[in-house]
C-alpha positions in Angstrom: -43.4 -27.0 48.2 -41.3 -23.9 48.2 -44.3 -21.8 49.3 -44.6 -24.2 52.3 -41.0 -23.5 53.3 -41.7 -19.7 53.0 -44.9 -19.9 55.1 -43.2 -21.9 57.9 -40.4 -19.4 58.0 -43.0 -16.6 58.3 -44.8 -18.4 61.2 -47.8 -19.6 59.1 -47.0 -23.3 59.0 -48.2 -25.4 56.0 -47.8 -29.1 56.4 -47.5 -31.0 53.1 -47.7 -34.6 51.8 -46.4 -35.5 48.4 -48.4 -38.3 46.9 -48.0 -40.4 43.7 -47.5 -43.8 42.3 -44.5 -46.0 43.4 -41.5 -45.0 41.4 -42.7 -41.6 40.3 -40.1 -39.7 42.2 -41.7 -38.7 45.5 -38.6 -39.4 47.6 -36.4 -37.6 45.1 -38.6 -34.5 45.3 -38.6 -34.7 49.1 -34.8 -34.8 49.0 -34.7 -31.8 46.8 -37.0 -29.9 49.1 -34.7 -30.8 52.1 -31.7 -29.5 50.1 -33.6 -26.3 49.3 -34.5 -25.9 53.0 -30.8 -26.2 53.9 -29.8 -23.4 51.5 -29.0 -25.3 48.3 -30.6 -23.3 45.5 -29.5 -25.2 42.4 -32.9 -26.6 41.6 -35.0 -23.5 42.4 -32.5 -21.3 40.4 -32.6 -23.7 37.5 -36.4 -23.5 37.3 -36.4 -19.8 38.2 -38.7 -20.4 41.2 -39.2 -17.3 43.4 -38.2 -18.5 46.9 -39.2 -15.1 48.5 -35.8 -15.2 50.2 -32.2 -15.4 49.2 -32.0 -18.9 50.7 -33.6 -20.9 53.4 -31.8 -22.1 56.5 -33.9 -24.7 58.4 -32.9 -27.4 60.9 -34.3 -30.6 59.5 -34.4 -34.4 60.1 -35.5 -37.3 57.9 -37.3 -40.4 58.9 -38.5 -43.4 56.8 -41.6 -44.9 58.3 -42.1 -48.7 58.5 -45.2 -50.8 59.1 -44.2 -51.7 62.6 -44.2 -48.2 64.0 -46.9 -46.5 66.0 -47.3 -42.9 67.0 -44.9 -43.3 70.0 -42.2 -44.9 67.8 -42.4 -42.1 65.3 -42.3 -39.4 67.9 -39.3 -41.0 69.7 -37.4 -41.4 66.4 -38.0 -37.8 65.5 -36.8 -36.5 68.8 -33.7 -38.8 68.8 -32.7 -37.5 65.3 -33.1 -33.9 66.4 -30.9 -34.6 69.5 -28.3 -36.0 67.1 -28.7 -33.1 64.7 -28.0 -30.6 67.4 -24.8 -32.4 68.5 -23.7 -32.6 64.8 -24.6 -29.1 63.5 -25.0 -26.9 66.5 -22.2 -28.1 68.8 -22.1 -24.8 70.7 -25.7 -25.2 71.9 -26.9 -27.6 74.6 -30.2 -29.2 73.8 -31.9 -30.8 76.9 -35.0 -32.6 75.7 -34.9 -35.6 78.2 -35.1 -38.2 75.5 -34.8 -40.9 78.2 -37.8 -39.5 80.0 -39.8 -39.5 76.8 -38.8 -43.1 76.1 -40.3 -44.2 79.4 -43.7 -43.4 78.0 -43.5 -46.5 75.8 -41.9 -48.8 78.3 -45.1 -50.8 79.0 -46.1 -52.2 75.6 -49.1 -53.9 77.1 -50.8 -50.6 77.8 -51.2 -48.3 74.8 -50.0 -44.7 75.5 -52.6 -42.1 76.0 -52.4 -40.0 72.8 -53.0 -36.8 74.8 -50.0 -37.5 77.1 -47.9 -38.4 74.1 -48.7 -35.1 72.4 -48.1 -33.1 75.6 -44.6 -34.6 76.0 -43.7 -34.4 72.3 -44.8 -30.8 71.9 -42.8 -29.7 75.0 -39.7 -31.2 73.6 -40.2 -30.1 69.9 -40.8 -26.7 71.3 -37.3 -26.8 72.9 -35.9 -27.9 69.5 -37.6 -24.9 67.8 -36.3 -22.6 70.5 -32.8 -23.8 70.0 -33.1 -23.5 66.2 -34.2 -19.9 66.6 -31.3 -19.1 68.9 -29.0 -20.5 66.2 -30.6 -18.2 63.7 -32.4 -21.0 61.8 -35.6 -20.3 59.8 -37.4 -23.1 61.7 -37.7 -26.8 62.1 -38.7 -29.3 59.4 -39.6 -33.0 59.9 -39.3 -35.0 56.7 -41.2 -38.3 56.7 -41.1 -40.7 53.8 -43.0 -43.9 53.1 -46.0 -42.6 55.0 -48.3 -45.1 53.2 -46.6 -47.9 55.1 -48.3 -47.0 58.4 -51.2 -49.1 59.7 -54.6 -47.6 60.3 -54.4 -48.5 64.0 -51.0 -46.8 64.5 -52.5 -43.5 65.8 -50.0 -41.7 63.6 -52.8 -39.8 61.8 -54.1 -38.5 65.2 -50.5 -37.7 66.2 -50.1 -35.4 63.1 -53.5 -33.8 63.6 -53.2 -33.2 67.3 -49.6 -32.2 67.2 -50.2 -29.5 64.6 -53.1 -28.1 66.5 -51.2 -28.1 69.8 -48.2 -26.4 68.2 -50.4 -23.7 66.8 -52.2 -23.2 70.2 -48.8 -23.0 72.0 -47.5 -20.4 69.5 -44.8 -22.7 68.1 -45.2 -21.7 64.5 -42.0 -22.5 62.8 -42.3 -26.3 62.9 -43.5 -28.2 59.8 -44.1 -31.7 58.6 -43.1 -32.5 55.0 -44.2 -36.0 54.1 -44.5 -38.4 51.1 -46.4 -41.6 50.4 -47.9 -43.4 47.5 -51.3 -42.4 46.0 -53.9 -43.3 48.6 -51.7 -42.4 51.6 -54.0 -39.6 52.6 -57.0 -41.8 52.4 -55.2 -44.3 54.6 -54.6 -41.6 57.1 -58.3 -40.7 56.9 -59.3 -44.2 58.0 -58.0 -43.2 61.4 -58.7 -39.5 61.5 -61.2 -38.2 59.0 -60.1 -34.5 59.2 -56.4 -35.1 58.4 -56.7 -33.0 55.2 -57.2 -30.0 57.4 -53.6 -30.6 58.6 -51.9 -31.7 55.4 -51.9 -30.0 52.0 -51.9 -32.9 49.4 -49.3 -32.3 46.6 -49.9 -34.9 43.9 -47.0 -35.9 41.8 -48.2 -37.3 38.5 -46.5 -39.6 36.0 -45.0 -38.0 32.9 -47.6 -37.6 30.1 -47.0 -39.3 26.7 -45.6 -36.1 25.1 -43.4 -35.4 28.1 -41.9 -38.8 28.2 -41.0 -38.7 24.5 -39.6 -35.1 24.8 -37.3 -36.1 27.6 -35.8 -38.8 25.4 -35.6 -36.8 22.3 -33.8 -34.0 24.0 -31.4 -36.5 25.5 -30.8 -38.0 22.1 -30.1 -34.6 20.6 -27.5 -33.8 23.2 -25.8 -37.1 22.3 -25.9 -36.2 18.6 -28.5 -38.9 17.8 -31.7 -38.6 15.9 -34.9 -40.6 16.6 -36.7 -41.5 13.4 -38.9 -44.2 14.9 -42.6 -44.2 13.9 -45.1 -44.1 16.8 -42.3 -43.3 19.2 -44.5 -41.5 21.7 -47.0 -44.4 22.0 -44.3 -47.0 22.3 -42.4 -45.0 25.0 -45.5 -44.6 27.1 -46.4 -48.3 26.6 -43.1 -49.6 28.1 -42.3 -46.9 30.7 -45.8 -45.9 31.9 -44.4 -42.4 32.3 -42.1 -43.3 35.2 -38.7 -41.6 35.5 -36.4 -44.6 35.9 -37.7 -46.6 33.0 -37.6 -43.5 30.8 -34.0 -43.0 31.7 -33.1 -46.7 31.2 -34.8 -46.8 27.9 -33.0 -43.7 26.6 -29.5 -44.8 27.8 -29.9 -48.3 26.5 -31.2 -47.1 23.1 -28.0 -45.1 22.8 -25.9 -48.0 23.9 -27.2 -50.4 21.2 -27.3 -47.9 18.3 -24.4 -48.0 15.8 -25.3 -45.3 13.2 -26.7 -42.3 15.1 -30.2 -43.0 13.8 -32.6 -44.5 16.3 -35.2 -46.8 14.8 -37.5 -49.6 15.9 -34.8 -52.2 16.1 -32.8 -50.0 18.5 -35.9 -49.7 20.6 -36.5 -53.4 20.8 -32.8 -54.2 21.4 -32.8 -51.7 24.2 -35.8 -53.4 25.8 -34.1 -56.9 25.5 -30.9 -55.6 27.1 -32.8 -54.0 30.0 -34.8 -57.1 30.7 -32.0 -59.7 30.1 -29.1 -57.8 31.6 -29.6 -54.4 33.3 -32.7 -55.2 35.3 -32.7 -59.0 35.1 -32.1 -59.8 38.8 -34.5 -57.1 40.1 -37.3 -58.3 37.8 -36.7 -61.9 38.7 -36.9 -61.0 42.4 -40.1 -59.1 41.8 -41.7 -62.1 40.0 -40.7 -64.4 42.9 -42.1 -61.9 45.4 -45.5 -62.2 43.6 -45.9 -65.7 44.9 -46.8 -69.0 43.2 -49.8 -70.8 41.8 -52.8 -68.5 41.1 -50.5 -65.4 41.6 -48.3 -66.5 38.7 -51.4 -67.1 36.5 -52.6 -63.6 37.3 -49.2 -62.1 36.5 -49.0 -64.1 33.2 -52.5 -62.8 32.3 -51.5 -59.2 32.9 -48.4 -59.7 30.7 -50.5 -61.2 27.9 -52.6 -58.1 27.4 -51.6 -55.8 24.5 -51.7 -52.7 26.8 -50.0 -52.0 30.1 -53.3 -51.2 31.9 -55.3 -54.3 31.9 -59.1 -54.7 32.6 -60.0 -57.1 35.3 -62.4 -58.8 32.9 -59.5 -59.8 30.7 -57.6 -61.3 33.7 -60.7 -63.3 34.7 -61.1 -64.6 31.1 -57.5 -65.7 30.8 -57.3 -67.5 34.1 -60.8 -68.9 33.8 -62.2 -67.7 37.1 -64.9 -65.3 38.3 -63.6 -62.1 39.6 -64.8 -62.9 43.1 -62.6 -66.0 43.1 -59.3 -64.1 42.9 -60.1 -60.7 44.3 -58.1 -61.5 47.5 -55.1 -62.5 45.3 -55.4 -59.2 43.5 -55.4 -57.3 46.8 -52.4 -59.3 47.9 -50.4 -58.4 44.7 -51.2 -54.8 45.3 -50.0 -55.0 48.9 -46.8 -56.7 47.7 -46.3 -53.8 45.3 -46.3 -56.1 42.2 -49.3 -54.3 40.6 -51.3 -51.1 41.2 -54.8 -50.0 40.4 -54.7 -47.0 38.1 -58.5 -47.0 37.7 -61.5 -48.9 39.0 -61.4 -52.4 37.5 -58.0 -52.0 35.9 -54.5 -53.1 36.9 -50.9 -52.7 35.8 -47.4 -53.7 36.9 -45.7 -51.3 39.3 -42.5 -51.9 37.3 -43.5 -51.7 33.6 -40.5 -53.7 32.6 -41.9 -56.7 34.4 -44.3 -57.2 31.5 -41.4 -57.4 29.1 -39.6 -59.8 31.4 -42.6 -62.2 31.5 -43.1 -62.0 27.8 -39.5 -63.0 27.3 -39.0 -65.5 30.1 -42.4 -66.7 31.2 -43.5 -67.0 34.8 -42.1 -69.0 37.7 -43.4 -72.6 38.4 -43.8 -72.2 42.1 -46.3 -74.1 44.2 -49.4 -72.2 45.6 
């Protein structure tokens, strides 16, 4: 990611997309990269990352995509945020990008905008943004876009990225970069609309913490709090209840410390911490997630996943528990994935996106909602 900043500064733009599972920390990483791009060196200094420069000084904006937006909506939002950014940070420079004129492109919602006209008008205006940034001694212009997986295949956003990057390069506007994030599969979703999108974006996968990493994070934290963990099979149990996600790891560690009374962390402290998280700290969030899953067959599927002794559950097990053939509830599984209740870590296997939901269902059961 730092290399991408360096390359954009040196007129060799590298557009990137951070991908990973929901809750793995993509938005947090994106925020750290934005801070780094604005000259905050705390993270890169801590990890002794060679930036290639003393500090970066980019002009940047941030946009969260939602499912209702198309390419025009995205382009208009980006330009509007740059206009605001110039007024806020570069008050001595007048930026004339004719935002109102650009907005007229989308006035007639019955007639889709010609993508070529959209790119032409956007690149002209983003070129003025880049020119203004250069006059204000900025390293370049960065467009941070989060939740990219929420776009619809017919939004033309994939074509927008591909054609905009090509047009910027052709017009010699080489200090503008897209820095995006989306859940695993976001690139494939973009490919549905434009097959060559990977020529535009460099995919930066952000994996979950491995078993050893998850346990090490906790043990180091315990040590700083003058506690010692003497629990057998600690690594396996940690991975089982956190699935290597940062927030559950943090919650587990803090609550184990909160329930411990003797400075020695054992199995009972682990189990009491889980109970506290499920019944107190995360109770409302988990209950809302369960309700979001839906009723009837959806609750039976959720219950089946919770019954398995492992977090990652084979589809055959779910079919056996609910007493149906896989083809009879495949649509329900797809819906639960879309609702972000479960995800698909491997072919024919599923798990809860929030690993604590399994513990909640085990303690409280499922909802009795109608189908």
